[in-house]
C-alpha positions, 0 to 999 in steps of 0.5 A: 338341921330341921330348917335344912330338911324342910327347904330340901323337901320344898325343892323336891316336888319342883325337881321331880316335875322338871325330870318329868318334862320333855326336852322342848318343855325344858328348853321353853322353861329355861328361856322363860327363866333366862328372860325373867332373870334378865328383867330382874337384873335390870330392876336391881341395877335401877334400884342399886343406882337409886340407892347410890344417889340417895346414899350420896345425898345423905353423906353430904349432909342436909338434902335440900328441899327443892328439885336438883338442877337439871342437866345442861347440854354442852351445846346449849346457848344462852337464853334470849335473842341472838347476838346481832339481832335488830333491836326493839323498843317500846312502841310509840303511843298514838296521839290519840292516847296522849293524855297531857303535852308539856313543853321544855323551853330552857332560858339558860344552858343547863350545863354552863348557865349561858343565856339563850336570850331571843335565840330560836330553838335549833330543833325539837326532839320529842319524848314520850313518857308513860306513867300512872295515876295512883288510885284514890277515893272517888266520893260522890254526894247526891242530892236527890230531888224527890216528887210527889207522883199524884198518880202513884200517890207517893214520893218518887226519886231517880235511883243512882246507877253506880251503887247498890241499894242501901250500900255506900261502896260504888260497883267500880270499887266492888269490881276492883275488889274482885279483881284484886281477889281472883286476878291477883290471887290476894287474900282478904287481908292483902286487899285490905292492906292495899286499899288502906294505902290509897285511902279506903278503909275497909274490914276483911268482913266487908271485903268478904261480903263484897266478894259474895255479893259480886258472886251472886250477881254473876250467878246467871252468867256462870250458869249460862257458861255451863249451858254453852258447854253442854251445847259445845261439840267438845267439852274438856274436863279435869279435876284437882284437889280442893281443901274446904274447912279442913276437909278434902274436896275436889274442884272440877272444871268443864271447858271449851276454847270460849268458856270455862266452868268450875264446880266444887264438890266433895265427890270425885265420882261419875255423878259429878260429870253428869251434873257437868254435862247434863244427861242429854250431852251430844258432843265428845268429852275429852278427859284423862284416864281417870275412872270417873270419866268412863261411865257416861255413854257418850263420845270420848276422846282420852288425852294423848298427853297423859298417855305418852307421859305415862309410857315415857316413865316406863324404865324396861326395854319393853316399856321403852319400845312400847313408848316409841311405838306409841309415838310412832302412831301418834305422830302420823295420826296428828300429821294425818289429821292436820293434812285434812280440812274440815271439808274432807269426807267423813268416810276419809276421816273414819277410815284414818281412824280405823286404821289407827285403831287397828294398829293400837289394838295389835300394839296392845295385844303384843305387850299384853305378854310382857314380863313387866307389870307396868308395861303390861298395865299400860298395854291393858289401858291401850286395849281398853281405850283404843276406840277413844284415842282417835276420836279427834281424827273423826271429829275436827277441830276437836284436840287430841289432849285435855290441855284446855281443862288442864290450863284452866286449873293451873291458876286454881292450883296456885291459888290453893297453894297461896291460901290453903283452901276455903273456910266454907263450901259457900266461899268455895262457890263463890270462888268458883263463880268468879274465876269462871267468869274471869277465865271465860273473859280472858278467852273472849277478850272481855273486861273482867271488871266491866262484866262485874260491874254490868252484873251488879247494875243489872241485878240491883236497883239502888235504894237509899 
């Protein structure tokens, strides 16, 4: 009884307040409540649907630890080329790439044994075979003649160019180990096993030392990539998680169409952005909406892929409308920017960007009043960053996404899943150096192994 009295007393002020409201105010309140009620019903229906799916899985027993099968459209065709397409086989290698020629000239019929005697071939059929010579150790013995130089007053000798001072492993083998570690993502124990099969016995500690020495030799090349990114008109930034000695850290990347630079750090703050780009960067930073990318006082372009991905996940009616409106702005922006060439006047580009920014601002204001918190949150983001969404229109050939940086990080995510992380920060940095060189070599169509060999030869002068 006491509970009922308390409940009734709590409702009395609201009833008195409603009784004192004017008719227009009551109508407005009813409309608000109806809108809120509709929104709540939608959310309840969504939650009931999710609950039903979870219940069905639990009733069927064990839930598999993988994603469910995606729905296949009824008109989906089989993968691959269409039936009746022109066949395509492996291309014939040019004559200058043929390493060996062999002639097959049988004396008897391989089917019945009939002798061909002095018969001449009726025709000649040419066939090409591509095979591989398996790796094997290549051991070189140097006999080094030493001479006494009267001017220097000491014995002198010529130094081998394919080995480091005081070492026995050649630079080609060292670059191959770096290739196995970074390009093929093999851990030390797998590298050791592979080398064992080709007749080279190395400990895992030696493999780690070879990797570290290769990274040291590439230090200047690594720093050169960072300087080139700082001089570029557009720098694409992103970051991903990194485990070092069981502690969470971060692997940052700065990238351009021609360079990739990785930087491990225990921080995910804006100071790392300053360290990557420097204090005097004059280009445009392209990134997602993470707060660490906000402080730098420079031109920015926010990633449209992230924006549209977030708007696509909105489930309410308001959210779906906002997503459709955003697509309606982005598509003409891309189409309009694509129709302009680099010779188009800056005024034309500036005017197009101004119109798009104005339209985005009006869209944000419209959905700031939404009853759905997720939709309202995205509208606030639009209002805050509307001036950073169309920099790509003003500054060609800047892209409208940070996909360049995201693509650079994908191999690092795979590597992290294989190894779990690094045991030390020095190991993480060595990996960052080698992967920066590997990724940049791919972009420039250069040989990673030759780059490593060149760095080793240029840094060290061979000794004994």
